C-alpha positions in Angstrom: -5.2 -15.0 8.1 -2.3 -12.9 6.9 -2.7 -11.4 3.4 -0.2 -9.3 1.4 -1.1 -6.9 -1.4 1.5 -5.4 -3.7 1.2 -1.6 -3.7 3.7 -1.2 -6.6 1.0 -0.1 -9.2 -1.1 3.0 -9.6 1.0 5.7 -8.1 0.9 9.4 -9.0 4.2 11.2 -9.0 5.2 14.9 -8.8 8.8 16.0 -9.4 9.6 18.9 -7.2 8.4 20.1 -3.8 4.9 21.4 -3.0 4.2 24.8 -1.6 0.7 24.2 -0.2 -0.5 21.3 1.9 -3.7 22.8 3.1 -6.3 21.0 0.9 -9.4 20.2 3.0 -7.4 21.1 6.2 -8.5 22.7 9.4 -7.4 26.4 9.2 -6.8 26.1 5.5 -7.9 29.7 5.1 -5.2 31.0 7.4 -2.2 28.7 6.6 -0.7 27.2 3.5 1.1 24.5 5.4 -1.1 23.5 8.4 -0.1 19.8 8.4 1.4 19.9 11.9 -1.3 22.1 13.5 -4.0 19.4 13.7 -4.1 15.6 13.5 -4.9 14.3 10.0 -4.4 17.7 8.5 -2.0 17.0 5.6 -4.0 17.9 2.5 -1.8 16.0 0.0 -2.6 12.7 1.8 -6.4 13.3 1.6 -8.9 12.0 -0.9 -9.9 14.6 -3.4 -6.6 16.4 -3.7 -6.1 17.4 -7.3 -3.2 15.4 -8.7 -4.3 15.5 -12.3 -1.1 17.2 -13.4 1.0 14.4 -11.8 2.5 11.5 -13.7 1.3 8.0 -13.6 4.2 5.7 -12.4 4.8 2.3 -11.1 7.3 1.5 -8.3 10.1 0.6 -8.1 10.8 4.0 -9.6 13.9 6.1 -9.9 12.9 9.7 -10.6 16.4 11.0 -10.8 17.1 8.6 -13.7 13.7 9.3 -15.3 14.3 13.0 -15.4 17.5 12.5 -17.5 18.7 15.9 -16.4 22.5 15.7 -16.9 24.4 18.7 -15.6 28.2 19.1 -15.6 27.9 21.0 -12.3 26.6 17.9 -10.6 29.6 15.8 -9.4 30.7 13.1 -11.9 31.1 10.8 -8.9 27.3 10.8 -8.7 26.7 10.4 -12.4 26.1 14.1 -13.2 22.3 13.7 -12.8 20.4 16.3 -11.0 18.7 15.2 -7.8 15.8 16.8 -5.9 12.5 16.2 -4.1 9.6 14.2 -5.3 6.0 13.3 -4.1 4.1 10.1 -4.5 0.4 9.5 -3.9 -1.7 6.3 -4.0 -5.3 5.4 -3.1 -6.7 2.1 -2.0 -10.0 0.8 -0.7 -10.6 -1.5 2.3 -13.7 -3.5 3.0 -15.2 -3.6 6.5 -13.7 -7.0 7.3 -10.2 -5.9 6.3 -10.3 -2.6 8.1 -11.1 -4.5 11.4 -7.7 -6.2 11.1 -4.2 -4.9 11.8 -2.7 -3.2 8.7 0.9 -2.4 8.0 2.5 -0.7 5.1 6.0 -2.0 4.2 8.7 -0.2 2.2 11.7 -2.2 1.0 13.6 1.1 0.3 13.0 4.8 -0.4 15.8 7.0 -1.3 15.9 9.0 0.9 14.8 11.1 3.9 11.1 10.3 3.3 7.9 11.3 5.2 4.9 9.0 5.1 1.4 10.3 5.5 -1.9 8.3 5.4 -5.3 10.0 5.3 -3.7 13.3 6.4 -1.9 11.7 9.3 1.9 11.6 9.7 2.8 7.9 10.3 6.6 8.2 10.2 9.8 9.4 8.6 12.8 7.4 7.5 16.2 8.8 6.9 18.3 6.2 5.2 17.6 5.3 1.6 18.9 1.7 2.0 17.2 0.2 5.0 13.7 -1.3 4.9 10.9 -0.1 7.2 7.2 -0.6 8.0 4.4 1.3 9.8 1.3 0.1 11.5 -1.5 2.2 10.0 -4.5 0.5 11.5 -5.9 3.4 13.4 -5.7 5.9 10.6 -7.4 4.0 7.7 -11.1 3.9 6.7 -13.4 1.1 5.7 -15.6 1.4 2.6 -14.1 4.7 1.5 -10.9 5.7 -0.2 -7.6 5.8 1.7 -4.6 7.8 0.5 -1.0 7.4 1.2 1.4 10.2 0.3 5.2 10.0 0.4 7.6 13.0 0.3 11.1 11.9 -0.8 14.0 14.3 -0.5 16.9 12.8 -2.5 18.8 16.1 -2.7 21.5 14.9 -0.3 23.9 12.0 -0.8 24.6 9.0 1.4 27.4 7.6 -0.7 29.8 8.7 -3.3 28.2 6.9 -6.2 25.0 7.3 -8.2 22.1 6.6 -5.7 19.0 7.7 -7.6 15.9 8.9 -5.9 12.3 7.8 -5.1 10.4 4.7 -4.0 12.9 2.5 -5.8 12.0 -0.8 -4.1 8.8 -2.7 -3.5 5.9 -1.6 -1.3 3.3 -3.8 0.3 0.1 -3.6 2.4 0.0 -6.4 5.0 -3.2 -7.4 6.8 -3.0 -9.6 9.9 -5.0 -10.6 12.9 -4.5 -8.8 16.2 -2.4 -11.8 17.2 0.4 -12.0 14.7 4.0 -12.8 14.1 6.1 -9.7 14.4 7.7 -7.9 11.4 10.9 -9.9 10.7 9.7 -12.0 13.6 11.4 -15.3 13.0 15.0 -16.4 13.5 16.0 -19.8 12.3 19.4 -21.3 13.4 20.4 -24.6 12.0 23.2 -26.5 13.9 24.7 -29.3 11.9 25.9 -32.5 13.4 28.0 -34.0 10.6 28.9 -37.1 12.5 25.3 -38.1 13.1 24.1 -36.6 9.8 21.5 -34.5 11.6 20.7 -30.8 12.0 19.1 -29.3 15.0 16.9 -26.4 13.9 16.3 -23.8 16.6 13.4 -21.5 15.9 12.8 -18.2 17.7 9.4 -16.7 16.9 8.3 -13.2 18.1 4.5 -12.9 18.6 2.6 -9.6 19.1 -0.9 -9.3 20.6 -3.0 -6.3 20.1 -6.0 -7.9 21.8 -7.2 -6.1 24.9 -7.4 -9.3 26.9 -5.1 -12.3 27.6 -5.1 -14.8 24.7 -4.3 -18.5 24.8 -2.8 -19.6 21.5 -0.7 -22.3 19.8 2.3 -21.9 17.5 2.8 -24.7 15.0 6.2 -24.6 13.1 6.3 -26.8 10.0 9.5 -27.3 8.0 9.2 -28.3 4.4 12.3 -29.8 2.7 13.8 -28.8 -0.6 11.6 -31.5 -2.2 8.5 -29.9 -0.9 7.9 -32.7 1.6 7.4 -32.5 5.4 10.8 -32.5 7.1 9.8 -31.8 10.7 7.5 -29.8 12.9 7.1 -28.5 16.5 4.0 -27.3 18.4 4.0 -25.0 21.4 1.1 -23.7 23.4 1.4 -20.3 25.3 -0.6 -17.5 26.8 0.1 -13.8 26.0 -1.2 -10.9 28.0 -3.1 -8.0 26.5 -1.1 -5.7 24.2 2.1 -7.6 24.8 4.9 -9.4 22.9 6.8 -12.6 23.6 9.3 -14.8 22.0 8.9 -18.6 21.7 11.8 -20.9 21.2 11.3 -24.3 19.5 13.6 -27.0 18.1 13.2 -29.5 15.3 15.7 -32.3 14.3 16.2 -32.8 10.6 17.4 -36.3 9.6 20.0 -36.4 6.8 19.6 -32.7 5.9 20.2 -31.4 2.4 23.0 -28.9 2.8 23.0 -25.4 1.2 26.2 -24.8 -0.8 27.3 -22.7 -3.7 26.9 -25.8 -6.0 23.7 -27.2 -4.4 21.7 -24.3 -2.8 19.1 -26.4 -1.1 16.4 -24.4 0.6 14.0 -25.3 3.4 10.8 -23.4 4.2 9.5 -22.8 7.7 5.8 -22.3 7.9 4.8 -20.6 11.1 1.1 -20.8 12.1 -0.7 -19.2 15.0 -3.9 -20.8 16.2 -6.5 -19.4 18.5 -8.5 -22.5 19.3 -8.8 -24.4 16.0 -8.6 -21.2 13.8 -5.4 -20.3 12.0 -5.1 -16.5 12.6 -1.6 -16.0 11.1 0.8 -17.7 8.8 4.3 -16.6 8.1 6.9 -18.2 5.8 10.7 -18.1 6.3 13.1 -19.6 3.8 16.4 -20.9 5.3 19.3 -23.3 4.6 21.4 -25.8 6.6 25.1 -25.2 6.3 28.1 -24.4 8.4 30.5 -21.4 7.9 33.8 -20.7 9.5 36.9 -18.6 9.0 40.2 -20.1 9.9 43.5 -18.2 10.2 45.4 -21.0 8.3 42.7 -22.5 6.0 40.7 -19.4 5.0 37.0 -19.7 4.6 35.2 -23.0 5.1 31.7 -23.9 3.9 30.3 -27.1 5.3 33.7 -28.0 6.7 35.6 -27.7 3.4 37.9 -24.8 2.4 36.4 -22.6 -0.3 38.3 -19.6 -1.7 36.0 -16.6 -1.9 36.0 -15.5 -5.5 34.0 -12.4 -4.9 32.9 -9.1 -6.4 31.6 -5.8 -4.9 28.4 -4.4 -6.5 26.3 -1.4 -6.4 22.6 -1.8 -7.4 22.4 0.1 -10.6 21.4 -1.2 -14.1 20.9 0.2 -17.5 17.3 1.3 -18.3 16.2 1.3 -14.6 18.9 3.0 -12.5 18.5 2.1 -8.9 14.9 0.8 -9.4 16.1 -2.7 -10.3 13.4 -5.3 -10.8 13.8 -8.7 -9.1 14.2 -10.5 -12.5 17.1 -8.2 -13.4 18.8 -8.9 -10.1 18.4 -12.6 -10.8 20.0 -12.0 -14.2 22.9 -10.2 -12.7 23.6 -12.8 -10.1 23.4 -15.5 -12.7 25.9 -13.7 -14.9 28.3 -13.6 -12.0 27.8 -17.3 -11.3 28.6 -18.1 -15.0 31.9 -16.2 -14.5 32.8 -18.5 -11.6 32.1 -15.9 -8.9 30.8 -17.4 -5.7 30.6 -14.3 -3.4 28.9 -10.9 -3.5 29.6 -7.9 -1.3 26.7 -5.5 -1.0 28.8 -2.4 -1.4 28.2 -0.2 0.5 24.7 -0.6 1.9 21.9 -3.0 2.7 20.7 -4.6 -0.6 17.2 -5.0 -2.0 15.6 -8.2 -0.7 15.4 -9.6 -4.2 19.3 -9.6 -4.4 19.5 -11.9 -1.3 16.7 -14.1 -2.6 18.5 -14.6 -5.8 21.8 -15.4 -4.0 19.9 -17.9 -1.8 18.4 -19.6 -4.9 21.5 -19.6 -7.1 24.2 -20.3 -4.4 26.0 -17.0 -4.1 27.7 -16.2 -0.7 27.1 -12.7 0.6 28.8 -10.1 2.7 25.9 -7.9 3.9 27.0 -4.4 4.6 25.6 -1.5 6.6 25.6 2.0 5.1 26.5 4.0 8.2 29.4 3.1 10.5 28.2 4.6 13.8 27.1 3.8 17.3 24.6 6.5 17.6 20.9 5.6 17.9 20.5 6.1 14.2 23.6 4.1 13.3 22.7 1.2 15.5 19.1 1.2 14.3 20.3 0.8 10.7 22.5 -2.1 11.8 19.6 -3.6 13.7 17.3 -3.3 10.7 19.8 -4.9 8.4 20.4 -7.9 10.6 16.8 -8.5 11.7 15.6 -8.4 8.1 18.4 -10.6 6.6 19.6 -13.0 9.2 17.6 -16.0 7.9 19.3 -15.9 4.5 21.8 -18.9 4.1 23.8 -17.0 1.6 25.0 -14.4 4.1 28.3 -15.3 5.7 29.4 -12.0 7.2 28.0 -8.8 8.5 30.1 -5.8 7.3 30.2 -2.9 9.8 31.3 -0.5 7.1 33.9 0.6 4.6 36.9 2.9 4.6 35.9 5.2 7.4 39.0 7.4 7.4 37.7 9.7 10.1 37.6 7.0 12.7 39.6 3.9 11.7 42.8 3.6 13.6 41.5 6.1 16.2 39.9 5.8 19.7 36.5 6.8 18.3 36.7 4.0 15.8 37.6 1.4 18.5 34.5 2.5 20.5 32.1 2.6 17.6 33.2 -0.6 15.9 33.1 -2.4 19.2 29.6 -1.3 20.0 28.4 -2.3 16.5 30.0 -5.8 16.6 28.6 -6.3 20.1 25.1 -5.6 18.8 25.6 -7.8 15.8 26.6 -10.7 18.0 23.5 -10.2 20.1 21.2 -10.1 17.2 22.9 -13.0 15.4 25.3 -15.2 17.3 25.7 -17.5 14.2 27.7 -15.1 12.0 30.9 -13.1 12.4 31.6 -9.4 11.4 34.1 -7.8 9.2 35.0 -4.2 8.2 36.6 -3.0 5.0 39.7 -1.1 6.0 41.7 0.9 3.4 44.9 3.0 3.4 47.8 1.6 5.4 45.7 -1.0 7.1 48.5 -2.9 8.8 49.4 -0.1 11.3 45.7 0.8 11.7 44.9 -2.8 12.6 47.7 -2.7 15.1 46.1 0.3 16.8 42.7 -1.5 17.0 44.3 -4.6 18.4 46.4 -2.8 21.0 43.4 -0.7 22.1 40.9 -3.6 22.7 39.0 -3.9 19.4 39.2 -7.3 17.8 37.2 -7.6 14.6 36.0 -11.2 14.0 37.4 -11.4 10.4 39.7 -8.7 9.2 38.7 -7.1 5.9 41.4 -5.4 3.9 40.8 -3.1 0.9 43.7 -3.3 -1.6 47.3 -3.8 -0.9 48.5 -0.7 0.9 49.5 0.9 -2.4 50.6 -2.3 -4.2 52.6 -3.8 -1.4 52.4 -7.4 -2.5 54.0 -8.6 0.8 51.2 -7.1 2.9 49.2 -10.3 3.3 52.4 -12.2 4.4 53.3 -9.3 6.8 49.9 -9.4 8.4 49.8 -13.2 8.8 53.3 -13.1 10.3 52.2 -10.4 12.8 48.8 -12.0 13.6 49.0 -15.7 12.8 45.7 -16.4 14.7 43.6 -13.8 12.8 41.6 -14.8 9.8 41.2 -12.2 7.0 39.9 -11.6 3.5 40.4 -9.0 0.8 37.2 -7.0 1.0 37.9 -4.8 -2.0 40.5 -5.5 -4.7 41.8 -4.8 -8.1 39.8 -1.8 -9.3 40.9 -2.6 -12.8 39.5 -0.1 -15.3 38.3 -1.2 -18.8 35.8 -0.2 -21.5 33.9 -2.9 -23.4 35.0 -3.1 -27.0 37.6 -0.3 -26.9 41.2 -1.1 -27.9 42.7 1.9 -29.6 42.8 5.6 -29.0 40.8 6.5 -32.0 37.6 5.2 -30.6 36.4 8.4 -28.9 34.2 10.9 -30.8 34.6 13.4 -28.0 37.5 14.3 -25.8 38.1 12.4 -22.6 38.8 14.8 -19.8 41.0 13.4 -17.0 40.4 15.0 -13.6 43.2 16.4 -11.5 42.7 13.6 -9.0 42.9 11.1 -11.9 46.1 12.6 -13.2 47.7 12.2 -9.8 46.6 8.7 -9.0 45.9 6.7 -12.2 48.4 4.2 -13.4 48.7 3.5 -17.2 50.7 0.3 -17.2 50.9 0.3 -21.0 52.4 3.7 -22.1 51.2 3.1 -25.7 47.6 3.4 -24.5 48.1 6.1 -22.0 45.0 8.3 -21.7 42.7 5.5 -22.9 40.9 3.0 -20.7 40.9 0.1 -23.1 39.3 -3.3 -22.8 42.7 -4.9 -22.1 42.4 -4.1 -18.5 45.8 -2.4 -18.2 44.7 0.7 -16.2 44.0 1.0 -12.5 44.3 3.6 -9.7 47.4 3.9 -7.5 45.9 1.6 -4.9 44.6 -0.9 -7.5 45.9 -3.7 -9.7 45.5 -5.7 -12.8 43.3 -8.8 -12.5 46.3 -11.1 -12.6 48.0 -9.3 -9.8 44.9 -9.1 -7.5 44.0 -12.8 -8.0 47.6 -14.1 -7.5 47.8 -12.3 -4.1 44.8 -14.2 -2.9 45.2 -17.5 -4.7 48.7 -18.3 -3.6 48.0 -18.4 0.1 45.6 -20.8 1.8 45.4 -18.4 4.8 43.8 -15.7 2.6 40.0 -16.3 2.7 39.5 -14.8 -0.7 39.0 -11.5 -2.4 36.2 -9.2 -3.6 36.9 -7.5 -6.9 35.8 -3.9 -7.4 33.3 -4.2 -9.2 31.1 -6.9 -10.8 29.3 -4.3 -13.0 29.8 -0.8 -14.1 27.6 1.8 -12.4 26.7 5.4 -12.8 29.1 7.8 -11.1 32.7 7.4 -10.0 34.0 8.0 -13.5 37.7 7.9 -12.4 40.0 9.0 -13.9 37.7 10.9 -16.2 35.3 13.7 -15.5 32.4 15.2 -17.6 31.2 14.1 -20.1 31.8 10.6 -18.6 28.9 9.6 -16.4 29.4 5.9 -15.8 32.3 4.1 -14.1 34.6 1.7 -15.8 35.5 -0.5 -12.9 33.1 -3.3 -13.8 34.0 -6.8 -15.0 30.7 -6.3 -16.9 29.3 -3.1 -18.2 26.1 -1.4 -17.0 24.0 -3.7 -19.1 25.7 -6.9 -17.8 27.5 -7.4 -21.2 30.8 -9.1 -20.3 34.0 -7.2 -20.9 37.1 -9.1 -22.0 38.4 -9.4 -18.4 35.3 -11.3 -17.6 36.9 -14.3 -19.3 40.1 -13.9 -17.4 38.2 -14.4 -14.1 36.1 -17.2 -15.7 39.4 -19.0 -16.7 40.7 -18.7 -13.2 37.5 -19.3 -11.2 35.9 -22.2 -13.1 36.9 -25.7 -14.0 35.4 -25.5 -17.5 37.7 -25.1 -20.4 38.0 -21.4 -21.3 39.6 -19.7 -24.3 38.8 -16.1 -25.1 40.5 -14.1 -27.8 40.7 -10.3 -28.0 40.4 -7.8 -29.7 37.9 -8.0 -32.5 39.4 -8.2 -36.0 37.7 -5.3 -37.8 40.6 -2.9 -38.3 40.0 -1.7 -41.8 42.5 1.1 -42.7 45.1 -0.4 -40.4 46.5 -3.0 -42.7 50.2 -3.7 -42.0 50.0 -2.3 -38.5 50.8 -4.4 -35.4 47.8 -5.3 -33.3 48.1 -6.6 -29.7 46.3 -9.9 -29.5 45.6 -11.5 -26.1 44.1 -14.8 -25.0 42.5 -15.3 -21.6 42.5 -19.1 -21.0 43.1 -21.9 -18.5 44.8 -24.0 -21.1 48.5 -24.9 -20.7 49.3 -23.4 -24.1 47.6 -21.4 -26.9 48.6 -21.3 -30.5 47.4 -18.4 -32.7 46.7 -18.5 -36.4 45.9 -15.7 -38.8 44.4 -16.9 -42.0 45.9 -20.3 -41.5 49.4 -19.1 -40.7 50.8 -19.6 -37.2 51.7 -16.6 -35.1 53.3 -18.8 -32.5 52.4 -21.0 -29.5 52.5 -19.3 -26.1 52.6 -20.7 -22.6 49.7 -19.5 -20.4 51.2 -18.6 -17.0 49.4 -19.8 -13.9 47.8 -16.4 -13.2 48.4 -14.7 -16.5 47.4 -14.7 -20.1 49.0 -15.3 -23.6 49.7 -12.5 -26.0 51.1 -11.8 -29.5 51.7 -8.8 -31.7 50.1 -9.6 -35.1 50.4 -7.6 -38.4 46.8 -6.8 -39.3 45.2 -8.2 -42.4 41.5 -8.9 -42.8 40.4 -12.5 -42.3 40.2 -15.0 -39.5 42.1 -15.2 -36.2 42.0 -18.7 -34.7 43.3 -19.7 -31.3 43.9 -23.4 -30.4 44.1 -24.3 -26.7 46.1 -27.2 -25.5 46.2 -29.1 -22.2 48.7 -31.8 -21.6 49.7 -31.5 -25.2 46.2 -32.3 -26.5 43.9 -29.9 -28.4 41.0 -29.0 -26.1 39.1 -26.2 -27.8 39.4 -23.4 -30.4 38.2 -19.9 -30.6 37.7 -17.8 -33.8 37.5 -14.1 -34.3 36.8 -13.0 -37.9 36.6 -9.8 -39.8 32.9 -9.2 -40.2 30.9 -7.9 -43.1 28.8 -4.7 -43.1 25.8 -4.3 -40.7 22.9 -6.3 -42.2 20.4 -7.2 -39.5 19.4 -6.8 -35.9 19.4 -10.0 -33.8 17.3 -10.0 -30.6 18.0 -12.7 -28.0 17.2 -13.5 -24.4 17.8 -16.3 -22.0 14.1 -16.1 -21.0 11.3 -16.0 -23.6 8.5 -16.8 -21.1 7.3 -14.4 -18.4 4.6 -14.5 -15.7 1.7 -12.1 -16.1 2.1 -10.5 -12.7 3.0 -6.9 -13.7 6.5 -7.5 -12.3 8.4 -10.1 -14.4 11.0 -8.7 -16.8 12.7 -10.0 -19.9 16.3 -8.8 -20.5 16.9 -8.7 -24.2 20.2 -8.2 -26.1 20.0 -6.4 -29.4 23.0 -7.0 -31.6 23.8 -5.5 -35.0 25.1 -8.3 -37.1 26.4 -9.0 -40.6 24.6 -11.3 -43.1 26.4 -14.3 -41.5 25.0 -13.5 -38.1 28.3 -12.2 -36.7 28.2 -9.1 -34.4 29.7 -6.1 -36.0 32.0 -4.8 -33.2 32.1 -1.2 -34.2 28.4 -0.7 -35.2 26.7 2.2 -33.6 23.3 2.5 -35.4 20.3 4.1 -33.7 17.8 1.4 -32.8 14.1 2.0 -32.2 12.2 -0.5 -30.2 8.4 -1.1 -30.1 6.3 -3.6 -28.1 3.1 -5.3 -29.3 0.9 -7.3 -26.9 0.7 -7.5 -23.1 4.0 -5.9 -22.2 5.7 -2.6 -21.7 9.2 -1.4 -22.5 10.7 -0.1 -19.2 14.2 0.9 -20.2 17.1 0.7 -22.7 20.9 0.9 -22.4 24.1 0.2 -24.2 26.9 0.3 -21.6 28.6 3.4 -23.1 30.2 5.3 -20.3 29.9 8.6 -22.2 26.2 8.2 -23.2 23.7 10.8 -22.0 20.8 9.2 -23.8 17.5 8.8 -22.1 17.2 5.4 -20.4 13.4 5.5 -20.7 13.4 6.3 -24.4 12.5 3.5 -27.0 15.4 4.8 -29.1 18.9 3.8 -28.2 22.2 3.9 -30.1 24.2 0.7 -30.1 27.6 0.8 -28.5 30.2 -1.6 -30.0 27.5 -3.5 -31.7 25.2 -4.1 -28.7 22.2 -2.6 -27.0 19.9 -3.8 -24.3 16.1 -3.4 -23.8 14.0 -4.4 -20.8 10.4 -5.5 -21.3 8.0 -6.0 -18.4 4.9 -8.3 -18.5 1.5 -6.8 -17.9 -1.3 -8.6 -16.1 -2.6 -10.4 -19.1 -1.5 -13.6 -20.8 -0.6 -14.0 -24.4 2.5 -13.1 -26.5 4.6 -10.0 -26.6 6.3 -9.1 -29.9 9.4 -7.0 -29.5 10.5 -5.2 -32.6 13.8 -3.5 -33.2 14.5 -1.3 -36.2 17.4 0.8 -37.5 18.2 2.5 -40.8 19.9 0.3 -43.4 19.5 -3.1 -41.7 16.8 -5.8 -41.4 14.6 -5.3 -38.4 14.7 -7.9 -35.5 11.8 -9.5 -33.8 11.4 -11.6 -30.6 8.4 -13.3 -29.2 8.0 -13.4 -25.5 5.3 -15.7 -24.1 3.3 -14.5 -21.1 2.1 -17.3 -18.9 -0.9 -17.1 -16.5 -0.4 -15.2 -13.2 -1.2 -18.2 -11.0 2.4 -19.2 -11.4 5.2 -17.7 -9.4 7.6 -15.3 -11.0 11.1 -14.3 -9.9 9.6 -11.1 -8.5 7.1 -12.9 -6.2 9.2 -15.9 -5.2 10.2 -16.4 -1.5 8.0 -13.7 0.0 7.2 -14.0 3.6 3.5 -14.5 3.0 1.1 -15.6 0.3 0.6 -13.1 -2.4 -2.9 -12.4 -3.6 -4.2 -10.1 -6.4 -4.0 -6.4 -5.7 -7.3 -4.9 -4.9 -7.0 -1.2 -4.5 -10.4 0.2 -5.5 -11.0 3.6 -7.2 -8.4 6.2 -8.2 -8.5 9.7 -6.8 -10.7 12.6 -7.6 -8.4 13.8 -10.3 -9.2 10.6 -12.2 -12.9 11.0 -11.9 -13.3 8.9 -8.8 -15.7 11.3 -7.1 
């Protein structure tokens, strides 16, 4: 029976490259690096190698972030953090019965260019930092004695133009199977809906591998469990497989009255695939899928389950405060939930294959996905990356499009681009005939598209980045030229804003604008020129304000939707600033996931709930008598503003816009009243706060699972005595954890901060800070304490529940998880 062990714990890590690999090697006296001379000759991957000076780490792990080595010579586009080479080692024990099975080691992602060695043997190398991979290590492992895996990671080169981290930054597993097994990513489930008959035909393709040295008769039983956990259907097929061979079996199951997957009701089915030899179950493999229909129409846009649905999307990099690229599953869940609360219904994995936990969260929460390859190429490497992406991800109901790339200026609109994109789309259709492809084209995409069309390349769904330098007629022009071609905005807006910043006086250090920034940034409000404020008035030459970007998509049914750049801030791409800025300002939320003001603009346009958000804060001591720009983001018809009970006027809220006033500052209370059809619907109050008095700790989750993976995301706010957040507070907070938990990172969203994300001390930025706490393997209560000079300390209790329950980190895996059993540590830890 298949079993899966997490290998996330108990790694040793060395930052830097190693000069000698000849420990316990043949010809070690003659050579310092003899690992290619003889089989099994790499000393670092042998038991007994002295790693006592190495650090103890747990993966996912981002060693670039952990080093905290900021350097102005490193490009600001990559976050100004030094990159390099790192080594990982881990030991594990296998009993005789386990060692007699097939064993595979699986990596969800290593950044990048890694080499994997087991017991001195080279088992493989992997170039891309974004694609997942696995190696069968059956022949090189030992029973009843320690086994060692060593991983060399070379993160010194970039794949993208943003912060990418370095290390084993996603999950690692050891998988044991019988010699007859379902292949890695070996199931493909296609659900064909008959809406008239209210049925769904589920077609199941299952790849089976046999490593037996004889022919084997077996049976495949495929059982489908419904969203309610009850049996929904099954199929049984008997077959014979020859020695050391593979075959694919095709089955079909009819589901009566299927529960459809949608953004509002993300119903999930589970396929349980079981292989029998005789009466014995020798393998079991689970696949989660959904039943839904997707279509792109040149007149009606995107359709989900036959109904038009405007894509209200964002582009996102995987980078979060405190952890960098090594984002835990629970944090990915938090991020997707934050987007859903904003009204977002679509997510583009810019510009690379995502962590599996991102897609699992999108499946569970009802978030549509454009899944994007990192490399646009038709070489063997490029196509292998595309093949890996599609085979891994094609059962996720959330995915609606495969993206073949983004802004490839060397090839788009040229003969090479026609050939490459055609080959990629052909492969994608072969691997997954149920979905279409897109490609994010920038620059003057209308003539470039014309070249592609005239030269024989026809992308399934056209993807356009921006509006050809603010040409607001571009969508109409394309639709007129190609009325039968569906399209979406694959990257839009690029509005720049900084949470909590409204006036030029905010900065303690100078903000240096790059030469590129000077040439291409647009300051739509001259009074705030040079400052990226929270009003969202600044954008690059190709970008737009939120109102402009959304209006272009919302006013035409034939536009499938848009994807705003970006959902969250991320390290790198500090445009228009350079050092000491290290974090982008493109996000609708900051690096912690704290909403910026423009979050509420999108929430007002993308949800049906009443929304009224007032900005800025009202702590402007020393500015009495000065005019303050006051805005309201709302979906009300009208908003009336009051200052200390006196009306500042009632304003209409334009269909895609906002309301604004200029108000003479005096301390007190701003109150906005929102009206719809002449009736008061809701009010919003922003008041002048008192001095900082206390720290308030809060989290949406106060119960975790004791699985060493689950994470609590905690907001730390500096508040006055009345519990109101003090918007300009910047005290240094110190965090401590008592009980079965560990602090794994801190952040504050400040784009200028060079503080250590792994430090328990963090300065608040605009009143807020964030701390991430991970559960250990024991039950009980964690007590998180936050302290700062001059204010009352804050405390939060986080309950840790027994590990026999399923956490976000372990949900929806392809096989049953069991407790990790890895045996002794290495010689350096006293193992021998």
